[in-house]
C-alpha positions in Angstrom: 52.9 25.4 42.6 52.2 21.7 43.3 49.0 22.6 45.0 47.8 24.5 41.9 48.7 21.6 39.7 47.0 19.0 41.9 43.9 21.2 41.9 44.0 21.4 38.1 44.6 17.8 37.3 42.8 16.0 40.2 40.0 14.4 38.1 38.4 10.9 38.2 40.5 8.4 36.3 41.6 4.7 36.2 44.5 3.4 38.3 45.6 1.3 35.3 46.3 -2.0 36.8 45.1 -3.2 33.4 44.4 -2.0 30.0 41.7 -2.0 28.9 40.3 -1.0 32.2 37.5 -3.2 33.6 34.6 -0.9 32.7 35.8 -1.1 29.0 36.1 -4.9 28.8 34.1 -6.3 25.8 32.1 -9.0 27.6 29.9 -9.6 24.6 32.8 -11.1 22.6 34.4 -12.8 25.6 33.9 -16.5 26.4 35.4 -19.1 28.7 36.6 -21.0 25.7 38.5 -17.9 24.3 40.0 -17.3 27.7 41.3 -20.8 28.0 42.8 -20.6 24.5 44.5 -17.3 25.3 46.0 -18.7 28.5 47.2 -21.8 26.9 49.0 -19.7 24.2 50.6 -17.5 26.8 51.6 -20.5 29.0 53.3 -22.2 26.1 55.1 -19.1 25.1 56.4 -18.1 28.6 56.3 -20.8 31.2 59.8 -22.2 30.6 61.3 -18.7 30.2 59.8 -16.8 33.1 57.2 -18.9 34.8 53.7 -17.7 35.9 52.3 -15.6 38.7 49.5 -16.7 41.1 47.1 -14.4 42.9 44.9 -16.1 45.5 42.0 -14.2 47.0 41.1 -15.1 50.6 37.9 -13.2 51.2 37.0 -13.7 54.8 37.2 -11.0 57.5 36.0 -11.0 61.1 34.9 -7.4 61.0 34.2 -4.8 58.3 36.6 -2.0 57.6 34.5 0.9 56.3 37.3 2.3 54.0 37.7 -1.0 52.1 36.4 -1.5 48.6 37.6 -5.1 48.3 35.5 -8.2 47.8 35.0 -9.8 51.3 32.7 -11.9 53.4 32.3 -10.9 57.1 32.1 -13.8 59.5 33.5 -15.1 62.8 32.9 -18.7 61.8 36.2 -20.2 61.0 34.5 -23.4 59.8 34.5 -21.6 56.4 38.2 -22.0 56.0 38.6 -25.6 55.0 35.8 -25.8 52.3 37.2 -22.6 50.7 40.7 -23.9 50.5 39.4 -27.2 49.1 37.6 -25.2 46.4 40.6 -23.1 45.5 42.8 -26.2 45.1 40.1 -27.7 42.9 40.1 -24.6 40.8 43.9 -24.9 40.5 43.5 -28.5 39.3 41.1 -27.3 36.6 43.8 -24.9 35.3 46.4 -27.6 35.4 44.3 -29.7 33.0 44.9 -27.0 30.4 48.7 -27.4 30.4 51.0 -30.0 29.0 53.7 -29.5 31.6 54.0 -28.4 35.2 53.7 -24.6 35.8 56.8 -22.8 37.0 55.7 -20.4 39.7 57.6 -17.1 39.7 55.3 -15.1 42.0 52.5 -15.8 44.4 50.5 -13.4 46.4 47.8 -13.9 49.0 45.3 -11.1 49.2 41.9 -10.5 50.7 39.9 -10.1 52.7 42.2 -11.1 55.5 44.6 -13.9 54.6 45.5 -14.2 58.2 41.9 -15.0 59.0 42.9 -18.5 58.0 44.8 -20.7 60.4 48.5 -21.4 59.8 47.7 -25.0 59.2 45.1 -24.2 56.5 47.4 -21.7 54.8 50.1 -24.4 54.6 47.6 -26.9 53.2 46.8 -24.4 50.5 50.3 -23.6 49.5 51.6 -27.1 49.7 48.7 -28.2 47.6 49.8 -25.9 44.9 53.6 -26.5 45.2 53.3 -30.3 44.9 51.8 -29.8 41.4 54.2 -27.2 40.2 57.9 -26.2 40.1 59.5 -23.1 41.5 61.4 -20.5 39.4 64.9 -19.7 40.5 64.2 -16.3 41.9 60.6 -16.8 43.0 58.9 -14.3 45.3 55.9 -15.2 47.6 54.1 -12.5 49.5 50.9 -12.0 51.6 48.8 -9.4 53.2 48.7 -9.6 57.0 46.4 -7.9 59.5 48.6 -6.5 62.3 46.0 -7.5 64.9 45.8 -11.2 64.0 49.1 -12.1 62.3 50.8 -14.4 64.7 54.3 -15.8 64.9 52.7 -19.1 63.9 51.3 -17.5 60.7 54.6 -15.9 59.8 56.6 -19.1 60.5 54.2 -21.4 58.6 54.3 -19.2 55.5 58.0 -18.7 55.8 58.4 -22.5 55.8 56.7 -22.8 52.4 58.7 -20.0 50.8 57.2 -16.6 51.7 59.7 -13.8 52.3 57.6 -10.7 51.9 54.6 -9.5 54.0 52.6 -6.2 53.8 50.5 -4.8 56.7 47.6 -2.5 56.3 48.3 0.5 58.7 46.2 3.2 57.1 46.5 5.7 60.0 47.6 5.5 63.6 45.1 8.1 65.0 42.4 6.6 67.1 39.6 8.9 65.8 40.4 8.0 62.2 40.7 4.3 63.1 37.2 4.4 64.8 35.7 6.0 61.7 37.1 3.3 59.4 36.4 0.5 61.9 40.0 -0.5 62.0 41.4 -0.3 65.5 45.0 -1.3 65.6 47.5 0.3 68.0 51.0 1.1 67.0 52.3 -1.6 69.3 50.4 -4.3 67.2 52.0 -3.1 64.0 55.4 -3.0 65.7 55.0 -6.5 67.0 54.0 -7.9 63.7 56.8 -6.1 61.9 59.5 -7.2 64.3 58.2 -10.8 64.3 58.5 -11.0 60.5 62.1 -9.7 60.7 63.0 -12.1 63.5 61.8 -15.1 61.5 63.7 -13.9 58.4 61.4 -12.0 56.1 63.5 -9.9 53.7 60.8 -7.3 52.9 58.1 -5.9 55.2 55.7 -3.4 53.7 53.2 -1.0 55.3 50.1 0.6 53.6 49.3 4.2 54.6 46.3 6.1 53.3 45.6 9.8 53.1 42.2 11.4 52.6 40.5 9.3 55.3 37.5 10.6 57.3 38.5 13.0 60.1 42.1 12.8 59.1 44.2 15.9 59.6 47.7 17.0 58.5 48.9 16.2 62.0 47.5 12.7 61.7 49.5 12.1 58.5 52.6 13.5 60.1 52.2 11.4 63.2 51.7 8.2 61.1 54.8 8.7 59.0 56.9 9.6 62.0 55.8 6.4 63.7 56.5 4.6 60.4 60.0 6.0 60.5 60.6 4.2 63.8 59.8 0.8 62.2 61.4 1.6 58.8 59.5 -0.9 56.6 61.3 -1.9 53.5 58.5 -0.6 51.2 55.5 1.6 51.5 52.3 2.2 49.7 51.1 5.8 50.4 47.9 6.4 48.5 44.7 8.3 48.3 41.6 6.8 49.9 39.4 5.8 46.9 35.9 6.9 47.9 33.6 4.8 45.7 30.6 4.1 47.9 28.4 3.6 44.8 30.2 0.4 44.0 28.0 -2.6 44.9 29.0 -4.6 47.8 31.7 -2.4 49.3 31.5 -1.2 52.9 32.1 2.5 52.5 29.0 3.5 54.3 30.3 3.9 57.8 30.7 7.7 57.6 29.4 10.7 55.7 30.9 12.4 52.7 31.2 15.5 54.8 33.5 13.7 57.2 36.2 13.4 54.5 38.9 16.0 54.2 38.3 18.8 51.8 40.1 18.6 48.4 42.5 21.3 49.6 43.4 19.4 52.8 43.7 16.2 51.0 46.2 17.8 48.6 48.2 19.1 51.6 48.2 15.6 53.2 49.6 14.2 50.0 52.4 16.9 49.7 53.4 16.6 53.3 53.5 12.8 53.2 55.7 12.7 50.1 58.0 15.3 51.7 58.4 13.4 54.9 58.9 10.1 53.2 61.7 11.6 51.1 63.4 12.9 54.3 63.2 9.4 55.8 65.1 8.0 52.8 62.3 6.4 50.8 62.6 6.4 47.0 59.4 6.9 44.9 58.5 3.9 42.8 56.0 4.4 40.0 52.7 5.8 41.4 51.9 5.7 45.2 54.8 3.4 46.1 58.0 4.0 48.0 60.9 1.7 48.9 64.3 1.8 50.6 67.2 1.4 48.2 67.8 -2.1 49.5 64.3 -3.4 48.6 63.7 -5.5 45.5 61.1 -3.1 44.2 63.6 -0.2 44.1 66.3 -2.5 42.5 63.8 -3.6 39.9 63.0 0.0 39.0 66.7 0.8 38.7 67.2 -2.2 36.3 64.1 -1.5 34.2 62.3 -4.6 35.3 59.5 -3.0 37.2 56.0 -4.4 36.2 52.4 -3.5 37.1 49.4 -5.8 37.1 46.3 -6.5 39.3 48.6 -7.1 42.2 50.0 -3.6 41.8 53.7 -3.0 41.2 55.9 -6.1 41.2 59.6 -6.6 41.0 59.4 -8.9 38.0 57.2 -9.7 35.1 55.4 -12.8 34.1 53.3 -13.0 30.9 50.7 -15.1 32.6 49.0 -14.5 35.9 46.3 -16.8 37.2 43.8 -15.6 39.8 42.3 -18.2 42.1 39.3 -17.7 44.4 36.2 -15.5 44.3 36.5 -12.2 42.3 40.2 -12.9 41.4 41.3 -11.5 38.0 43.6 -13.5 35.7 45.8 -12.1 32.9 47.2 -14.1 30.0 48.6 -10.9 28.4 46.2 -11.6 25.5 43.1 -11.6 27.7 41.7 -10.9 31.1 39.2 -13.0 33.1 37.4 -12.4 36.4 35.9 -15.0 38.7 32.4 -14.8 40.1 32.2 -12.6 43.2 29.8 -14.7 45.3 31.1 -17.6 47.3 28.1 -19.8 46.7 28.2 -19.2 42.9 32.0 -20.0 43.1 31.4 -23.3 44.9 28.7 -24.3 42.5 30.9 -23.8 39.4 33.8 -25.5 41.0 31.7 -28.5 41.9 30.5 -28.6 38.2 34.2 -28.7 37.1 33.9 -25.3 35.5 36.6 -22.6 35.8 34.5 -20.0 37.6 34.9 -17.0 35.3 32.0 -14.7 34.6 33.4 -11.8 32.6 36.5 -10.8 30.8 38.1 -9.3 27.7 40.2 -10.7 24.8 42.7 -8.0 23.6 42.8 -7.0 20.0 46.0 -5.7 18.2 45.2 -2.1 19.2 44.6 -3.0 22.8 48.0 -4.8 22.9 49.9 -1.7 21.6 48.2 0.7 23.9 48.6 -1.6 26.9 52.4 -1.6 26.2 52.5 2.2 26.2 50.5 2.5 29.5 52.7 -0.1 31.2 55.8 1.9 30.1 54.3 5.1 31.5 53.2 3.6 34.8 56.5 1.7 35.3 59.2 3.8 33.6 57.5 7.2 33.2 58.3 7.2 29.5 57.2 5.5 26.2 58.1 5.7 22.5 56.7 4.7 19.2 59.9 4.7 17.2 59.1 1.2 16.0 56.1 0.9 13.6 54.3 -1.7 15.6 54.1 0.6 18.6 52.3 3.4 16.6 48.6 3.8 16.7 46.5 6.3 14.7 45.3 8.4 17.7 48.8 9.3 18.8 48.6 12.9 17.3 45.4 13.5 19.3 46.9 12.1 22.5 49.9 14.5 22.1 47.6 17.4 21.5 45.8 16.6 24.8 49.2 16.5 26.6 50.4 19.9 25.3 49.1 21.7 28.4 50.8 19.2 30.7 54.0 19.8 28.8 53.5 23.6 29.2 53.1 23.0 33.0 56.5 21.2 33.0 55.0 17.8 33.7 56.3 15.9 30.6 58.5 16.3 27.6 57.2 15.5 24.1 59.5 14.6 21.2 58.8 13.4 17.7 58.4 9.8 18.7 58.3 9.6 22.5 57.2 11.3 25.7 58.8 11.3 29.1 57.2 12.3 32.3 59.3 14.7 34.4 59.9 14.4 38.1 57.3 17.1 38.7 54.8 15.2 36.5 55.2 11.8 38.1 52.2 12.3 40.6 50.1 12.9 37.5 51.0 9.8 35.5 47.4 8.6 35.5 46.4 11.7 33.7 49.1 11.1 31.1 47.9 7.5 30.6 44.3 8.8 30.1 45.4 10.6 27.0 46.6 7.3 25.5 43.5 5.4 26.6 41.6 5.5 23.3 38.7 3.5 24.7 38.2 6.2 27.4 38.6 9.0 24.9 36.1 7.5 22.5 33.4 7.0 25.1 33.6 9.0 28.3 31.6 7.4 31.1 28.1 8.9 31.8 28.6 8.3 35.5 31.7 8.4 37.8 33.4 5.0 37.5 36.8 5.8 38.9 38.4 7.4 42.0 40.3 10.8 41.8 43.7 10.7 40.2 45.5 12.4 43.1 
């Protein structure tokens, strides 16, 4: 039954880390001045109540992983570290000039690239440079992405000393053939070492990322990876579909042929097997593609209704304002989005000119804000309602008509003023969101912009 539904609903669609999605941002009406204004408004409304979030993009990697669609710069020259950190701290100072009081930091995440490309000393310089100009929220959470091959005890200790308690490691798959195809060779022993080191030092949440649909990957490979994962029992897991988007400029998905990828049928089987095995191990499904043990903050947040989703993925708490620092980072004021330039040289140039290095974005209108709320509700709580007038939008009847077939398939329940996704429908929540995405409905893309929904 699930196989038939996956076959039916597996179409190209957004992952909804934002609404509007990036291809539908209105860059013509966006400006840096409007972005600053929206952020100041958001900061004044929310800083004292909930604080802000920071995402810092650290783009350097020593080698290219050919499954990766992230913005990165491949180099073995570690002399790039210090100038980059200096520039990020300068960008932070440009944001500080907008505010009348010190920011209260609730969440901070280091992504990449490979954050552990940077030395422990440079990472501490970065974090200390931010902390000395800000305050910490009571229940702050700092996290970073670590590469199992180069995350050392010194990295973990240095970041622990400045407040980090969560780390996630990219595992992808343990099979050597698959690892060679994606140019990411990392034996199980390396992941085990990095996981155990984090726990020895005192990290309270260790996460692993596992991907299905990779080149040459079989059902046995997925099973083997999850059984090895069971041995380490990370606190949370991302188990998601490889997003094959080689047409996107600047990504490295050219190291294998399309014919090397699993068929649609095999990919569906990998997904079903993985979910089944994770449930047997004791992981609870969180939103879309995420799993956690019942002791992890992500699961506890889901239970209490506090789960949130933004450009960092699912988070255990919400802040209205999120500032992205570094090349290609995306910021979110709730009222607007802004993305930094993607090239390091262009980034340095704007920073040296004392200009916040934004090159595109979107200021949300009233309709955007209403639909954003519905999509967040669906992605985080699997339900939404419009029983209050300000949550109604005129295309709701059309959206419900589109969802009638999914209701007939047992994937959701529709009432007069709400919808709720069923347990069977949770893997298809992106499809439900697409019915509410009025910008997508009004103008379907002429070319494929998004990865497949399952």
